[in-house]
GUMIMI-852178 format. One line per 5 residues: number of its first residue (from 1); their letters; for each residue x, y, z of N, C-alpha, C. Coordinates in Angstrom, 3 decimals. Example, Ala and Ser with C-alpha at 12.3 -4.5 7.8 and 13.67 -1.06 7.14 Angstrom:
1> as> 13.190/-5.690/7.800/12.300/-4.500/7.800/13.200/-3.300/7.800  12.850/-2.250/7.080/13.670/-1.060/7.140/12.900/0.030/7.870
END
This chain:
1> mttip> 24.517/18.773/6.884/23.446/18.585/5.891/23.560/17.204/5.252  22.413/16.536/5.090/22.397/15.206/4.493/22.731/15.285/2.998  23.617/14.420/2.552/23.962/14.353/1.136/23.336/13.110/0.515  22.993/13.216/-0.751/22.382/12.095/-1.462/23.471/11.087/-1.822  23.302/9.822/-1.447/24.316/8.805/-1.769/24.600/8.746/-3.271
6> ealqd> 25.856/8.554/-3.616/26.246/8.504/-5.023/25.512/7.395/-5.758  25.298/6.272/-5.084/24.597/5.152/-5.720/23.173/5.534/-6.095  22.534/6.370/-5.275/21.171/6.804/-5.573/21.158/7.782/-6.737  22.154/8.633/-6.824/22.261/9.549/-7.964/22.506/8.781/-9.258  23.326/7.743/-9.180/23.575/6.919/-10.374/22.293/6.226/-10.829
11> lqktv> 21.504/5.757/-9.869/20.242/5.101/-10.210/19.276/6.094/-10.841  19.281/7.315/-10.372/18.426/8.354/-10.952/18.739/8.535/-12.440  20.001/8.538/-12.784/20.411/8.664/-14.193/19.988/7.437/-14.989  20.106/6.245/-14.381/19.698/5.012/-15.060/18.217/5.050/-15.425  17.386/5.500/-14.488/15.948/5.595/-14.754/15.672/6.628/-15.832
16> fdrnq> 16.359/7.770/-15.774/16.179/8.812/-16.792/16.535/8.289/-18.183  17.611/7.525/-18.267/18.057/7.006/-19.569/17.049/6.037/-20.181  16.206/5.434/-19.349/15.192/4.519/-19.871/14.198/5.254/-20.784  14.094/6.560/-20.634/13.160/7.342/-21.445/13.618/7.472/-22.898  14.847/7.042/-23.179/15.338/7.101/-24.554/14.822/5.941/-25.397
21> reyas> 14.143/4.987/-24.755/13.585/3.855/-25.499/12.534/4.338/-26.491  12.489/3.725/-27.642/11.562/4.141/-28.685/10.111/3.963/-28.266  9.851/2.939/-27.438/8.467/2.619/-27.094/8.014/3.274/-25.795  8.828/4.146/-25.211/8.448/4.790/-23.951/7.346/5.811/-24.206  6.119/5.506/-23.784/4.978/6.381/-24.052/4.866/7.516/-23.037
26> epeyl> 5.347/7.301/-21.822/5.334/8.326/-20.788/6.676/8.298/-20.071  7.131/9.447/-19.569/8.456/9.483/-18.935/8.484/8.749/-17.604  9.588/8.063/-17.371/9.860/7.478/-16.068/10.867/8.380/-15.350  10.817/8.370/-14.024/11.767/9.209/-13.302/11.942/8.704/-11.878  13.045/9.098/-11.295/13.323/8.853/-9.886/13.542/10.218/-9.249
31> aisvi> 12.558/10.661/-8.469/12.639/11.971/-7.814/13.230/11.810/-6.424  14.206/12.661/-6.105/14.887/12.600/-4.810/14.805/13.971/-4.143  14.329/13.981/-2.913/14.254/15.227/-2.143/14.904/15.018/-0.787  15.600/16.062/-0.331/16.170/16.045/1.014/15.451/17.118/1.827  14.720/16.682/2.836/13.941/17.590/3.675/14.290/17.310/5.132
36> edeih> 14.820/18.321/5.796/15.199/18.200/7.210/16.031/16.940/7.452  17.065/16.784/6.620/18.032/15.691/6.753/17.449/14.312/6.486  16.286/14.258/5.836/15.692/12.980/5.457/15.607/12.886/3.936  15.882/11.705/3.406/15.859/11.492/1.956/14.538/10.842/1.562  13.820/11.501/0.652/12.520/11.025/0.190/12.625/10.678/-1.297
41> vtlca> 12.164/9.489/-1.649/12.322/8.985/-3.009/10.963/8.609/-3.596  10.721/9.063/-4.826/9.530/8.663/-5.580/9.978/8.066/-6.908  9.575/6.832/-7.152/9.872/6.175/-8.423/8.613/6.119/-9.258  8.674/6.740/-10.439/7.581/6.647/-11.416/8.067/5.748/-12.542  7.427/4.568/-12.667/7.928/3.592/-13.627/6.802/2.688/-14.131
46> fcmee> 7.061/2.037/-15.251/6.158/1.016/-15.783/6.460/-0.277/-15.038  5.611/-0.625/-14.099/5.943/-1.711/-13.174/5.860/-3.095/-13.800  5.368/-3.194/-15.024/5.265/-4.506/-15.664/6.145/-4.610/-16.903  7.140/-3.703/-17.006/8.028/-3.736/-18.150/9.424/-4.189/-17.751  10.174/-4.596/-18.742/11.546/-5.057/-18.532/12.384/-3.966/-17.865
51> gydei> 13.151/-4.354/-16.897/14.027/-3.404/-16.216/13.498/-2.901/-14.894  12.195/-3.035/-14.674/11.601/-2.557/-13.417/12.183/-3.310/-12.220  12.327/-4.628/-12.342/12.885/-5.434/-11.252/14.286/-4.967/-10.886  15.089/-4.630/-11.923/16.456/-4.201/-11.672/16.489/-2.867/-10.926  15.542/-1.982/-11.220/15.486/-0.701/-10.513/15.177/-0.918/-9.044
56> lasia> 14.170/-1.766/-8.763/13.831/-2.047/-7.365/14.993/-2.733/-6.648  15.673/-3.634/-7.342/16.814/-4.316/-6.734/17.913/-3.321/-6.377  18.082/-2.305/-7.197/19.081/-1.274/-6.908/18.676/-0.451/-5.691  17.383/-0.121/-5.598/16.896/0.614/-4.427/17.106/-0.209/-3.159  16.987/-1.527/-3.298/17.108/-2.420/-2.149/18.557/-2.687/-1.749
61> hqdia> 19.514/-2.211/-2.536/20.916/-2.386/-2.153/21.185/-1.591/-0.885  21.968/-2.148/0.010/22.152/-1.541/1.323/22.723/-0.126/1.244  23.512/0.176/0.210/24.071/1.522/0.053/22.989/2.578/-0.124  21.811/2.144/-0.592/20.689/3.057/-0.801/19.618/2.848/0.263  19.258/1.592/0.496/18.105/1.264/1.353/18.190/1.889/2.735
66> chiss> 19.364/1.889/3.335/19.485/2.357/4.716/19.337/3.863/4.851  19.385/4.599/3.739/19.319/6.063/3.798/17.920/6.631/3.553  17.014/5.842/2.988/15.722/6.371/2.534/14.738/6.497/3.693  14.102/7.683/3.779/13.080/7.923/4.815/11.676/7.662/4.297  11.458/7.904/3.019/10.162/7.577/2.421/10.379/7.077/1.006
71> lklig> 9.547/6.112/0.611/9.629/5.528/-0.726/8.227/5.396/-1.284  8.008/6.033/-2.445/6.706/5.977/-3.103/6.877/5.398/-4.499  6.027/4.427/-4.837/6.029/3.816/-6.164/4.759/4.218/-6.888  4.915/4.884/-8.023/3.778/5.310/-8.834/4.074/4.979/-10.295  3.040/5.072/-11.139/3.254/4.803/-12.548/1.986/4.982/-13.353
76> pdegs> 2.092/4.905/-14.659/0.929/5.067/-15.530/-0.037/3.890/-15.399  -1.272/4.115/-15.811/-2.320/3.097/-15.736/-2.156/2.110/-16.887  -1.159/1.237/-16.759/-0.913/0.212/-17.768/-0.772/-1.134/-17.081  -1.360/-2.169/-17.683/-1.314/-3.490/-17.081/-1.592/-4.568/-18.096  -2.038/-5.711/-17.600/-2.349/-6.848/-18.456/-3.677/-7.451/-18.019
81> ngtrh> -4.597/-7.607/-18.959/-5.919/-8.172/-18.665/-6.628/-7.424/-17.532  -6.473/-6.104/-17.542/-7.182/-5.284/-16.564/-6.533/-5.221/-15.193  -5.297/-5.685/-15.071/-4.618/-5.714/-13.775/-3.215/-5.124/-13.890  -2.885/-4.261/-12.943/-1.518/-3.749/-12.832/-0.867/-4.418/-11.622  0.155/-5.228/-11.878/0.821/-5.982/-10.814/2.024/-5.199/-10.295
86> wdisp> 1.955/-4.784/-9.048/3.122/-4.192/-8.392/3.864/-5.328/-7.681  4.873/-5.864/-8.334/5.666/-6.953/-7.753/6.839/-6.335/-7.003  6.831/-6.445/-5.678/7.909/-5.846/-4.884/8.889/-6.914/-4.372  8.900/-8.063/-5.027/9.804/-9.136/-4.587/11.277/-8.724/-4.598  11.742/-7.832/-5.518/13.148/-7.411/-5.422/13.460/-6.684/-4.109
91> lvnsa> 12.499/-5.972/-3.558/12.692/-5.331/-2.260/12.656/-6.377/-1.148  11.715/-7.303/-1.273/11.493/-8.313/-0.239/12.648/-9.316/-0.162  13.162/-9.702/-1.316/14.147/-10.777/-1.360/15.578/-10.314/-1.127  15.789/-9.035/-1.010/17.139/-8.533/-0.774/17.566/-8.821/0.671  18.859/-8.754/0.901/19.385/-8.961/2.249/19.359/-7.676/3.069
96> stfts> 18.992/-6.569/2.448/19.044/-5.267/3.104/17.852/-5.028/4.023  18.027/-4.102/4.944/16.924/-3.602/5.757/16.787/-2.102/5.525  15.551/-1.631/5.577/15.273/-0.212/5.377/15.155/0.433/6.765  16.293/0.625/7.403/16.315/1.023/8.804/15.760/2.428/9.044  15.821/3.304/8.038/15.359/4.692/8.199/13.972/4.938/7.625
101> lkefs> 13.402/3.931/6.968/12.153/4.129/6.237/10.980/4.349/7.191  10.308/5.492/7.025/9.145/5.827/7.840/7.837/5.736/7.048  7.937/5.912/5.736/6.731/5.873/4.896/6.994/5.055/3.646  6.082/4.119/3.366/6.138/3.329/2.142/4.770/3.361/1.498  4.736/3.738/0.218/3.456/3.919/-0.469/3.529/3.373/-1.882
106> iqrts> 2.539/2.558/-2.239/2.392/2.059/-3.607/1.063/2.578/-4.141  1.082/3.119/-5.337/-0.095/3.752/-5.927/-1.304/2.826/-5.923  -2.411/3.350/-5.440/-3.646/2.572/-5.372/-4.483/2.805/-6.628  -5.558/2.045/-6.748/-6.439/2.142/-7.912/-7.312/3.376/-7.808  -7.330/4.155/-8.876/-8.232/5.301/-8.964/-9.516/4.864/-9.673
111> ptdhn> -10.667/5.479/-9.346/-11.917/5.104/-10.026/-11.862/5.268/-11.540  -10.959/6.128/-12.024/-10.857/6.334/-13.473/-9.897/5.363/-14.143  -9.180/4.560/-13.375/-8.212/3.621/-13.947/-8.903/2.484/-14.692  -8.274/2.051/-15.761/-8.746/0.845/-16.455/-8.276/-0.405/-15.713  -7.065/-0.337/-15.156/-6.466/-1.495/-14.487/-6.633/-1.423/-12.973
116> tsiig> -6.912/-2.565/-12.374/-6.937/-2.684/-10.918/-5.530/-2.983/-10.435  -5.049/-2.192/-9.497/-3.692/-2.369/-8.970/-3.697/-3.359/-7.816  -2.753/-4.272/-7.841/-2.575/-5.217/-6.738/-1.082/-5.435/-6.506  -0.738/-5.962/-5.336/0.639/-6.308/-5.033/0.816/-7.809/-5.229  1.873/-8.175/-5.968/2.135/-9.591/-6.180/2.744/-9.846/-7.543
121> edyee> 3.430/-10.964/-7.642/4.026/-11.347/-8.916/2.947/-11.754/-9.903  1.854/-12.368/-9.378/0.708/-12.692/-10.225/-0.545/-12.178/-9.523  -1.529/-13.048/-9.322/-2.764/-12.586/-8.692/-2.807/-12.855/-7.186  -1.750/-13.436/-6.646/-1.664/-13.707/-5.219/-0.666/-12.744/-4.577  -1.058/-12.177/-3.451/-0.154/-11.263/-2.736/1.013/-12.025/-2.140
126> dgqis> 0.780/-13.253/-1.712/1.824/-14.185/-1.298/2.728/-13.638/-0.195  2.152/-12.839/0.687/2.903/-12.368/1.847/3.950/-11.309/1.575  3.929/-10.685/0.380/4.948/-9.692/0.059/4.911/-8.506/1.027  3.704/-8.084/1.416/3.591/-6.908/2.285/4.188/-7.194/3.654  3.877/-8.351/4.221/4.406/-8.692/5.542/5.925/-8.865/5.498
131> kflak> 6.443/-9.449/4.441/7.883/-9.647/4.316/8.614/-8.314/4.223  7.990/-7.341/3.541/8.621/-6.026/3.468/8.524/-5.306/4.806  7.387/-5.435/5.479/7.225/-4.820/6.793/8.320/-5.283/7.753  8.704/-6.537/7.655/9.734/-7.094/8.538/11.088/-6.426/8.331  11.279/-5.785/7.182/12.532/-5.102/6.875/12.529/-3.635/7.291
136> cpslm> 11.431/-3.169/7.868/11.262/-1.735/8.132/10.945/-1.494/9.606  11.928/-1.502/10.474/11.670/-1.388/11.915/11.135/-0.036/12.363  11.250/0.985/11.501/10.813/2.329/11.891/9.588/2.803/11.117  8.960/1.917/10.347/7.866/2.322/9.466/6.685/2.877/10.259  6.203/4.051/9.823/5.072/4.705/10.487/3.825/4.742/9.619
141> sltcp> 4.018/4.778/8.289/2.882/4.908/7.372/3.034/3.929/6.222  1.950/3.182/5.949/1.961/2.173/4.889/0.718/2.329/4.031  0.914/2.422/2.708/-0.190/2.547/1.754/-0.025/1.481/0.681  -1.054/0.643/0.493/-0.972/-0.459/-0.465/-2.286/-0.601/-1.237  -2.203/-1.030/-2.508/-3.403/-1.183/-3.339/-4.128/-2.503/-3.150
146> sapns> -3.566/-3.416/-2.354/-4.263/-4.667/-2.058/-3.910/-5.104/-0.638  -4.715/-6.020/-0.130/-4.638/-6.370/1.290/-3.533/-7.383/1.586  -2.927/-7.285/2.772/-1.938/-8.278/3.183/-2.603/-9.540/3.710  -1.869/-10.643/3.681/-2.419/-11.879/4.234/-2.192/-11.937/5.744  -2.497/-13.055/6.352/-2.457/-13.167/7.810/-1.036/-13.063/8.374
151> dffei> -0.017/-13.298/7.540/1.368/-13.173/8.012/1.670/-11.755/8.502  0.965/-10.796/7.950/1.147/-9.387/8.306/0.983/-9.183/9.805  0.076/-9.926/10.407/-0.232/-9.762/11.829/0.726/-10.544/12.718  1.430/-11.501/12.139/2.466/-12.194/12.879/3.726/-11.337/12.976  3.972/-10.509/11.941/5.127/-9.612/11.953/4.858/-8.430/12.886
156> gsdsl> 3.769/-7.696/12.616/3.389/-6.570/13.454/4.388/-5.422/13.409  4.043/-4.328/14.111/4.913/-3.163/14.161/4.465/-2.235/15.283  5.395/-1.891/16.169/5.091/-0.932/17.226/5.128/0.502/16.712  5.812/0.722/15.589/5.985/2.082/15.078/4.865/2.514/14.132  4.144/1.561/13.543/3.135/1.895/12.528/1.955/2.636/13.151
161> tslrl> 1.661/3.834/12.619/0.534/4.627/13.115/-0.534/4.875/12.064  -0.184/4.716/10.783/-1.113/5.039/9.700/-1.120/3.918/8.665  -2.327/3.477/8.302/-2.478/2.348/7.382/-3.584/2.668/6.383  -3.220/2.661/5.079/-4.173/2.924/3.997/-4.146/1.731/3.048  -5.277/1.024/2.953/-5.312/-0.212/2.184/-6.574/-0.324/1.341
166> dagyd> -6.406/-0.865/0.134/-7.525/-1.352/-0.665/-7.474/-2.876/-0.637  -8.615/-3.501/-0.863/-8.648/-4.965/-0.866/-8.033/-5.555/-2.131  -8.100/-4.826/-3.244/-7.706/-5.430/-4.514/-8.778/-6.410/-4.938  -8.387/-7.653/-5.208/-9.346/-8.685/-5.584/-9.783/-9.543/-4.403  -9.074/-9.426/-3.278/-9.336/-10.311/-2.147/-9.028/-9.565/-0.852
171> tqnfi> -9.992/-9.455/0.030/-9.768/-8.765/1.308/-8.795/-9.526/2.202  -8.625/-10.816/1.945/-7.802/-11.697/2.778/-8.198/-11.591/4.256  -9.485/-11.285/4.454/-10.049/-11.167/5.811/-9.281/-10.166/6.669  -8.879/-9.077/6.043/-8.030/-8.115/6.750/-8.684/-7.554/8.009  -9.926/-7.096/7.910/-10.586/-6.495/9.069/-10.768/-7.518/10.186
176> knlan> -11.165/-8.736/9.838/-11.312/-9.795/10.844/-9.974/-10.095/11.506  -8.914/-10.173/10.704/-7.588/-10.457/11.255/-7.099/-9.329/12.157  -7.369/-8.094/11.759/-6.969/-6.952/12.582/-7.699/-6.956/13.918  -8.973/-7.305/13.890/-9.772/-7.345/15.117/-9.221/-8.355/16.117  -8.604/-9.418/15.620/-8.076/-10.468/16.483/-6.586/-10.298/16.790
181> sssfp> -6.045/-9.141/16.438/-4.608/-8.928/16.561/-4.277/-7.848/17.592  -3.099/-7.987/18.179/-2.560/-6.943/19.049/-1.186/-6.507/18.540  -0.980/-6.673/17.243/0.345/-6.481/16.653/0.643/-5.048/16.226  -0.368/-4.185/16.285/-0.167/-2.794/15.885/-0.713/-1.876/16.987  -0.039/-1.839/18.126/-0.582/-1.163/19.306/-0.665/0.349/19.203
186> nlryl> 0.025/0.946/18.226/0.031/2.407/18.109/-0.676/2.914/16.857  -1.501/2.064/16.267/-2.256/2.467/15.087/-3.222/3.590/15.442  -3.154/4.691/14.686/-4.005/5.854/14.941/-4.989/6.138/13.797  -4.580/5.786/12.596/-5.357/6.128/11.391/-5.483/4.877/10.520  -6.727/4.571/10.119/-6.971/3.426/9.241/-7.888/3.836/8.100
191> ewsdf> -7.466/3.500/6.893/-8.290/3.718/5.695/-8.424/2.378/4.984  -9.666/1.994/4.685/-9.909/0.656/4.136/-10.979/0.714/3.063  -10.773/-0.071/1.985/-11.748/-0.137/0.896/-11.921/-1.570/0.434  -13.174/-2.039/0.367/-13.446/-3.389/-0.121/-13.339/-3.484/-1.639  -13.664/-2.406/-2.333/-13.549/-2.425/-3.792/-13.393/-0.994/-4.300
196> csgel> -12.881/-0.863/-5.518/-12.581/0.458/-6.073/-13.446/0.826/-7.275  -14.116/-0.153/-7.856/-14.955/0.139/-9.019/-16.177/-0.764/-9.005  -17.232/-0.305/-9.664/-18.450/-1.087/-9.745/-18.241/-2.431/-10.412  -17.234/-2.499/-11.285/-16.927/-3.746/-11.974/-16.500/-4.837/-10.978  -15.915/-4.422/-9.844/-15.393/-5.383/-8.878/-16.363/-5.705/-7.758
201> kdnve> -17.384/-4.892/-7.589/-18.230/-4.988/-6.404/-18.759/-6.397/-6.163  -19.154/-7.072/-7.217/-19.751/-8.404/-7.062/-18.725/-9.535/-7.166  -17.432/-9.163/-7.271/-16.413/-10.193/-7.476/-15.292/-10.165/-6.445  -15.463/-9.379/-5.387/-14.445/-9.326/-4.339/-14.516/-10.595/-3.495  -13.364/-11.237/-3.303/-13.334/-12.436/-2.470/-13.315/-12.040/-0.989
206> nptsy> -14.090/-12.744/-0.192/-14.167/-12.516/1.252/-14.550/-11.078/1.608  -15.676/-10.569/1.078/-16.074/-9.198/1.419/-16.247/-9.044/2.929  -15.898/-7.870/3.430/-15.938/-7.633/4.870/-17.388/-7.529/5.346  -17.729/-8.319/6.346/-19.102/-8.353/6.852/-19.293/-7.329/7.969  -20.552/-7.064/8.269/-20.886/-6.178/9.387/-20.328/-6.728/10.689
211> ddyva> -20.428/-8.026/10.893/-19.928/-8.641/12.122/-18.421/-8.451/12.278  -17.699/-8.462/11.155/-16.254/-8.232/11.222/-15.959/-6.815/11.719  -16.732/-5.853/11.229/-16.533/-4.466/11.679/-16.894/-4.314/13.155  -17.961/-4.967/13.596/-18.343/-4.909/15.004/-17.204/-5.434/15.878  -16.644/-6.563/15.467/-15.527/-7.142/16.219/-14.341/-6.188/16.270
216> lfksk> -14.067/-5.514/15.159/-12.952/-4.569/15.130/-13.208/-3.387/16.058  -14.415/-2.838/16.012/-14.746/-1.672/16.828/-14.677/-1.983/18.324  -14.882/-3.238/18.680/-14.856/-3.633/20.086/-13.488/-4.161/20.523  -12.561/-4.237/19.598/-11.273/-4.861/19.880/-10.252/-3.870/20.439  -9.208/-4.414/21.046/-8.106/-3.592/21.536/-7.308/-2.989/20.386
221> afdkv> -7.403/-3.632/19.221/-6.682/-3.124/18.049/-7.138/-1.726/17.659  -8.353/-1.376/18.074/-8.928/-0.077/17.719/-8.867/0.923/18.875  -8.211/0.572/19.958/-8.189/1.423/21.146/-7.657/2.829/20.868  -6.579/2.928/20.087/-5.932/4.223/19.851/-6.298/4.850/18.507  -7.090/4.155/17.706/-7.476/4.693/16.398/-8.448/5.843/16.593
226> smfvl> -8.115/6.983/16.009/-8.968/8.164/16.146/-9.683/8.534/14.853  -9.215/7.979/13.704/-9.824/8.282/12.411/-9.917/7.014/11.583  -11.142/6.729/11.109/-11.388/5.558/10.272/-12.079/6.013/9.002  -11.381/5.874/7.872/-11.948/6.211/6.567/-12.357/4.908/5.895  -13.628/4.785/5.604/-14.199/3.549/5.067/-14.728/3.820/3.666
231> knpfl> -14.086/3.210/2.677/-14.454/3.448/1.284/-15.289/2.285/0.757  -16.424/2.640/0.182/-17.296/1.659/-0.484/-17.581/0.428/0.375  -18.071/0.604/1.582/-18.344/-0.558/2.432/-19.603/-1.299/2.000  -19.653/-2.596/2.286/-20.858/-3.392/2.058/-21.751/-3.275/3.297  -22.123/-2.066/3.647/-22.892/-1.811/4.864/-24.064/-0.887/4.577
236> skeel> -25.154/-1.100/5.294/-26.305/-0.206/5.194/-26.102/0.995/6.097  -26.943/2.003/5.934/-26.859/3.173/6.805/-27.126/2.785/8.256  -28.047/1.862/8.445/-28.364/1.415/9.800/-27.159/0.727/10.451  -26.444/-0.050/9.673/-25.262/-0.727/10.212/-24.153/0.272/10.534  -23.996/1.278/9.679/-23.005/2.319/9.947/-23.354/3.095/11.216
241> dslnk> -24.624/3.404/11.387/-25.070/4.109/12.593/-24.804/3.256/13.836  -24.999/1.955/13.714/-24.762/1.055/14.831/-23.286/1.023/15.213  -22.403/1.034/14.218/-20.970/1.060/14.489/-20.578/2.358/15.194  -21.176/3.431/14.776/-20.883/4.730/15.382/-21.247/4.742/16.870  -22.285/4.040/17.231/-22.719/3.986/18.627/-21.774/3.144/19.476
246> ikpel> -21.123/2.164/18.852/-20.176/1.330/19.592/-18.969/2.150/20.035  -18.519/3.048/19.153/-17.313/3.839/19.435/-17.565/5.293/19.016  -18.395/6.020/19.771/-18.811/7.364/19.363/-17.672/8.387/19.313  -16.587/8.130/20.024/-15.457/9.067/20.024/-14.609/8.958/18.758  -14.834/7.913/17.972/-14.070/7.695/16.743/-14.643/8.526/15.599
251> sikvv> -13.771/9.201/14.859/-14.200/9.913/13.656/-14.282/8.911/12.507  -15.472/8.761/11.941/-15.687/7.824/10.840/-16.089/8.614/9.601  -15.354/8.416/8.543/-15.679/9.069/7.278/-15.934/8.001/6.226  -17.122/8.009/5.641/-17.479/7.046/4.605/-17.332/7.714/3.236  -16.574/7.071/2.372/-16.346/7.581/1.018/-16.948/6.591/0.034
256> tvssh> -17.846/7.062/-0.805/-18.465/6.206/-1.818/-18.066/6.707/-3.194  -17.170/5.981/-3.820/-16.674/6.344/-5.145/-16.624/5.080/-5.976  -17.193/5.139/-7.169/-17.179/3.956/-8.015/-17.193/4.360/-9.482  -17.012/3.394/-10.346/-17.051/3.646/-11.780/-17.380/2.345/-12.494  -17.890/2.461/-13.719/-18.160/1.262/-14.520/-18.235/1.653/-15.991
261> yvr> -18.000/0.661/-16.826/-18.110/0.877/-18.270/-19.567/0.720/-18.702  -19.985/1.508/-19.655/-21.312/1.371/-20.254/-21.209/0.300/-21.327  -21.981/-0.762/-21.154/-21.862/-1.894/-22.090/-23.197/-2.144/-22.782
END
């Protein structure tokens, strides 16, 4: 039977002790589960508060990193100037590799959130997603609240089968880059969203065009994809019908969810 590393148990206590702070409005926790000899970790934390970097750095220590099968980062809807920055540089900059990691998930933006979630130290993703992917040779599922840059396709992954992404503030031409890539040959499931709220609809950089989707549907990158979930696309019904005709065997689900403040 798999045992939880002592270092991970110590970190769990460290996160719990953070709740003794006077200003802690919601509890933080590190949940650890062992299922069929795999260790699954969920960190619920204030990602923009003091101490968050140290927690991620501890997770990235080789005594912990090599044992984790899944890692999920979640937290309360708190940010700065309407943005929640998930900075994963402590994971990226460590010398460790996540050799057992099969699933990595960072909480995405909900339509009810005040803050838009993105990955990055500031407003630029700066290749953090691709740098982390390079540390995960067995990764099968990746969920991120903002899009990776073009470096993501230079790294690639033969093991990745499921990809769930929001654009955040900038699509970084993700769909176009994927269409021109052969770096994810076993991708089976793709979920993509250009924007998460009505407030962002007119301010997304590099919105995905119909031509980009056509190129993707005709590309080898989509050969094995059997399910495509498309959230809030900048497409008409006629354009969606046209895409369906290009690849009729593909299951396409369109999700339209938005929100806005009454001003």
